[in-house]
C-alpha atoms as one frame of an Amber mdcrd trajectory, in Angstrom:
protein
  28.011  19.878   5.629  26.983  23.438   4.820  23.375  24.537   5.069  23.206
  25.208   1.316  24.297  21.647   0.522  21.750  20.177   2.937  18.975  22.235
   1.375  19.977  20.929  -2.054  19.844  17.319  -0.805  16.330  17.706   0.645
  15.136  19.511  -2.461  16.366  16.740  -4.769  14.935  14.003  -2.538  11.515
  15.662  -2.473  11.561  16.054  -6.238  12.534  12.415  -6.743   9.878  11.131
  -4.324   7.174  13.393  -5.696   7.677  12.783  -9.394   8.836   9.168  -9.576
   6.608   7.706  -6.845   3.406   9.483  -7.841   3.980   8.558 -11.505   4.596
   4.901 -10.611   1.430   4.776  -8.508  -0.561   6.452 -11.286   0.565   3.753
 -13.752  -0.625   0.977 -11.420  -3.953   2.782 -10.991  -4.338   2.891 -14.763
  -3.686  -0.849 -15.028  -5.862  -1.872 -12.067  -9.522  -1.300 -11.337 -10.535
  -0.049  -7.912 -13.105  -1.936  -5.810 -13.779  -4.450  -8.570 -15.915  -6.608
  -6.290 -17.859  -3.758  -4.740 -21.535  -3.308  -5.616 -23.038  -0.050  -4.405
 -25.807  -0.592  -1.886 -25.074  -4.326  -1.586 -21.467  -4.866  -0.516 -20.174
  -4.571   3.022 -16.858  -3.424   4.474 -15.100  -6.705   3.680 -15.583  -6.087
  -0.027 -13.584  -2.842  -0.115 -10.206  -2.710  -1.822  -7.993  -1.932   1.189
  -4.629  -2.409  -0.537  -5.670  -0.002  -3.324  -6.846   2.547  -0.736  -3.412
   2.453   0.930  -1.831   3.084  -2.483  -4.073   6.119  -3.105  -3.049   7.648
   0.233   0.643   6.981  -0.485   0.328   8.549  -3.928  -1.156  11.701  -2.371
   1.655  11.802   0.209   4.258  11.505  -2.565   2.656  14.362  -4.510   2.533
  16.542  -1.376   6.198  15.766  -0.709   7.087  17.289  -4.070   5.224  20.533
  -3.289   6.580  20.682   0.273  10.120  20.365  -1.056   9.435  22.946  -3.761
   7.934  25.567  -1.446  10.091  24.867   1.588  13.538  24.485   0.057  13.682
  25.059  -3.714  12.135  28.541  -4.000  13.831  30.175  -0.992  17.459  31.041
  -0.395  17.320  30.732   3.376  14.346  28.809   4.804  12.863  30.021   8.072
  12.854  27.956  11.252   9.062  27.730  11.204   9.073  26.456   7.627  11.737
  23.834   8.352   9.884  22.654  11.473   6.707  22.242   9.434   8.621  20.216
   6.813  10.122  17.959   9.495   6.667  17.282  10.946   5.350  16.448   7.466
   8.271  14.126   6.662   7.901  12.347  10.017   4.145  11.903   9.515   4.671
  10.573   5.988   7.340   8.185   7.289   4.993   6.837   9.992   2.114   6.353
   7.530   4.261   4.617   4.917   5.908   2.438   7.529   2.484   1.467   8.906
   1.171   0.686   5.427   4.282  -1.384   4.727   3.717  -3.441   7.886   0.033
  -3.930   7.066   0.878  -4.989   3.518   3.465  -7.492   4.742   0.925  -8.827
   7.254  -1.878  -9.274   4.709   0.441 -10.779   2.096   1.562 -13.425   4.582
   5.161 -12.253   5.083   4.546 -11.574   8.780   3.006 -14.334  10.869   1.608
 -17.667   9.754  -2.004 -18.743   9.243  -3.298 -15.327  10.291  -7.029 -14.853
   9.816  -8.137 -13.224   6.550  -4.611 -12.929   5.180  -2.872 -14.735   2.336
  -1.427 -17.205   4.859  -4.871 -18.198   6.221  -5.534 -21.923   5.592  -8.720
 -22.236   7.656 -11.989 -23.385   6.133 -14.107 -20.393   7.133 -11.831 -17.437
   6.350  -8.992 -18.912   4.285  -8.278 -18.024   0.678  -9.280 -20.922  -1.652
  -5.905 -20.972  -3.416  -4.041 -21.017  -0.076  -6.214 -23.906   1.135  -5.630
 -25.771  -2.136  -1.839 -25.592  -1.736  -2.161 -26.681   1.888  -4.414 -29.652
   1.081  -2.317 -30.841  -1.872   1.026 -29.912  -0.295   2.294 -28.200  -3.433
   2.157 -24.840  -5.144  -0.347 -23.977  -7.859   1.524 -24.417 -11.130  -0.702
 -23.292 -14.024  -4.122 -21.844 -14.823  -4.846 -23.355 -18.233  -6.093 -25.361
 -20.036  -9.463 -26.128 -18.439  -8.672 -23.867 -15.495  -5.582 -25.882 -14.533
  -4.912 -25.670 -10.794  -7.124 -22.586 -10.425 -10.505 -24.254 -11.003 -11.283
 -26.760  -8.298 -13.875 -28.112  -5.871 -14.479 -25.459  -3.213 -14.905 -27.684
  -0.167 -12.062 -29.114   1.913  -9.502 -27.779   4.354  -7.235 -30.599   5.537
  -4.440 -32.441   3.739  -5.449 -35.954   2.674  -3.066 -38.883   2.288  -2.209
 -39.900  -1.292  -4.072 -43.186  -0.847  -7.274 -41.410   0.197 -10.175 -41.138
  -2.223 -11.281 -37.810  -0.714 -12.644 -35.194  -3.076 -11.106 -32.325  -1.054
 -10.547 -29.404  -3.435 -10.263 -31.664  -6.477  -9.397 -29.919  -9.731 -11.971
 -29.685 -12.512  -9.582 -31.400 -14.955  -9.416 -34.429 -12.625 -13.186 -34.408
 -12.124 -13.800 -34.455 -15.865 -11.440 -37.422 -16.230 -13.606 -39.415 -13.830
 -16.948 -38.454 -15.324 -18.433 -39.685 -18.550 -21.542 -37.629 -17.878 -23.844
 -36.752 -15.027 -22.773 -34.885 -11.917 -19.945 -34.875  -9.413 -21.296 -35.304
  -5.877 -24.571 -33.910  -7.140 -22.948 -30.834  -8.732 -22.936 -30.209 -12.465
 -19.325 -29.767 -13.707 -20.528 -26.685 -15.558 -21.320 -25.063 -12.191 -17.838
 -25.938 -10.947 -16.371 -24.306 -14.035 -18.579 -21.215 -13.596 -18.555 -20.594
  -9.853 -15.262 -22.182  -8.747 -12.774 -20.660 -11.169 -10.439 -18.913  -8.710
  -8.520 -17.136 -11.467 -11.693 -15.161 -12.246 -12.342 -12.044 -10.171 -16.100
 -12.690 -10.332 -15.702 -15.857  -8.275 -14.881 -13.722  -5.229 -17.861 -11.361
  -5.355 -20.629  -9.988  -7.549 -21.191 -11.140 -11.112 -23.823 -11.021 -13.846
 -26.384 -13.786 -13.487 -24.845 -16.683 -15.510 -28.248 -18.200 -16.330 -29.478
 -14.893 -17.712 -26.294 -14.470 -19.742 -26.639 -17.967 -21.245 -30.200 -17.260
 -22.341 -29.359 -14.052 -24.172 -30.158 -13.948 -27.845 -27.432 -13.236 -30.364
 -29.131  -9.984 -31.356 -29.199  -8.628 -27.819 -27.567  -5.269 -27.218 -25.304
  -5.952 -24.241 -24.770  -2.249 -23.497 -28.469  -1.575 -23.002 -29.161  -4.708
 -20.959 -29.692  -4.452 -17.213 -28.522  -7.872 -16.067 -29.302  -9.185 -12.626
 -26.397  -9.493 -10.190 -25.563 -12.580  -8.173 -23.008 -12.951  -5.439 -20.801
 -15.894  -6.343 -20.304 -17.067  -2.751 -24.054 -16.989  -2.129 -24.501 -19.163
  -5.211 -21.932 -21.624  -3.839 -23.874 -21.713  -0.571 -27.005 -22.577  -2.554
 -25.104 -25.395  -4.280 -24.065 -26.660  -0.852 -27.667 -26.507   0.383 -28.883
 -28.530  -2.623 -26.146 -31.135  -2.276 -25.418 -31.057   1.449 -25.554 -34.828
   1.864 -22.790 -35.277  -0.722 -20.384 -32.924   1.059 -18.632 -34.024   4.239
 -20.176 -32.485   7.316 -16.798 -31.235   8.527 -16.254 -29.408   5.221 -19.570
 -27.570   5.008 -19.858 -23.840   5.598 -22.352 -22.687   8.208 -22.187 -19.081
   6.924 -21.093 -17.638   3.625 -17.339 -16.885   3.764 -16.013 -13.460   2.804
 -12.957 -14.010   0.610 -12.808 -10.830  -1.502  -9.512  -9.993   0.223  -7.934
 -12.968  -1.576  -8.316 -11.200  -4.919  -7.542  -7.697  -3.685  -4.249  -8.753
  -2.089  -3.273 -11.057  -4.984  -2.545 -14.048  -2.785  -1.478 -16.391  -5.583
   1.090 -15.623  -8.331  -0.642 -17.895 -10.859  -4.357 -17.352 -10.259  -4.045
 -13.648  -9.347  -0.999 -12.746 -11.422  -1.596  -9.024 -12.003  -2.755  -8.301
  -8.475   0.094 -10.403  -7.079   2.721  -8.309  -8.875   1.075  -4.951  -8.153
   0.690  -5.638  -4.430   4.346  -6.536  -4.131   5.290  -3.400  -6.034   3.170
  -1.359  -3.597   4.887  -3.090  -0.657   8.319  -2.300  -2.128   7.263   1.330
  -2.666   6.047   1.679   0.929   9.384   0.487   2.307  11.491   2.679  -0.007
   9.387   5.805   0.602   9.544   5.251   4.364  13.348   5.062   4.191  13.643
   8.198   2.004  11.442  10.190   4.377  13.639   9.110   7.299  16.564  10.605
   5.365  14.508  13.772   4.815  13.813  14.071   8.557  17.519  13.707   9.405
  18.744  16.198   6.800  16.007  18.747   7.554  16.867  18.493  11.270  20.485
  19.364  10.437  19.259  22.398   8.506  17.161  23.477  11.520  20.180  23.272
  13.827  22.099  25.696  11.613  19.343  28.340  11.603  19.753  30.735  14.588
  16.646  31.542  16.659  15.039  34.966  16.166  15.796  36.195  19.679  19.475
  35.415  19.380  21.389  38.359  17.923  24.561  37.808  15.992  27.402  40.218
  16.910  28.341  42.523  14.062  31.766  44.102  13.926  31.792  47.778  12.972
  34.987  48.814  11.327  34.036  52.474  11.650  33.681  52.331  15.417  35.587
  55.164  16.971  38.460  54.189  19.163  39.018  55.816  22.495  41.398  58.723
  22.113  44.002  59.241  24.737  44.815  62.893  24.974  48.394  63.705  25.716
  49.872  67.021  26.719  52.773  68.354  24.703  56.171  67.778  26.072  57.583
  70.747  27.929  61.144  70.504  28.968  61.933  67.559  31.119  58.405  67.125
  32.387  55.448  65.784  30.501  51.933  66.199  31.741  48.855  64.206  30.776
  45.846  66.301  30.045  42.501  65.229  31.423  39.325  65.672  29.402  36.742
  67.640  31.402  33.040  68.409  30.746  33.830  71.810  29.386  36.202  70.477
  26.842  39.025  72.591  28.133  42.496  71.264  28.486  44.989  72.692  30.932
């Protein structure tokens, strides 16, 4: 393929990646809040929105790809070797980053490995996502989130499957708890607290929230915009519930330290309870894979362009049509004998 055709291919690929990918990422950013569970000065590293951060980096790479393609191939007739080498390095770096992000996304979403710690496949009591543990205990997928919270509002404690004949309360749904109760508490816990703190379709259940008691005591005339409500960490509140009702919870199901499960929401581990995040994270995974593949194509095509550009120190022979040809001087014929004249320094012929 000619160099001009290869340049056109790279230029179009860079334009496609830059405009379509960056626009798609921007739409997901508009629909999704960043670091929803992060509270400045209070939250630790585990509360950061890692999947969103990967998407921001990939969006910047896509935008840079557009400008690299524009400056390196679209606005010049014949790109220089140095410029093409720079573009190849950029495409290779982008490919490595997007491939790495794709692998990390697949790992955290549970596509790679099984029961890996702090991923969507983690079923352990200490680090597992509540929705993943629920499906493991009940040996079925979560089917619906309403009414009354459906499969997404359930007792927090429990980590092992129980036989159907067992009367264990492991991760029992709120709708089933309310069927058993005519009043009072469930294992010492008010059903209202289960509904408030153990609704796993609510982002606030995974991190910071407004103090529910303070919210309930607000007067109807209160101006919500001017109020400075206290913040409570939902998991810390669950730990307080466990401390108040420790004797009612099986010893093997109690938490010794507060679990950090913000990742469960950020990665959208469940399609029912975390529907929006579930879809967006899979879209980001798909984008990482596609962008990695397109940048591999860019590296290959740009390398072919580089091969066709001659180095600076290599001169190309130029044919000169006006070059004088050697003239063979001949003496005039005299009789039977002809004599060849020889050119001498004085220019004389004899």
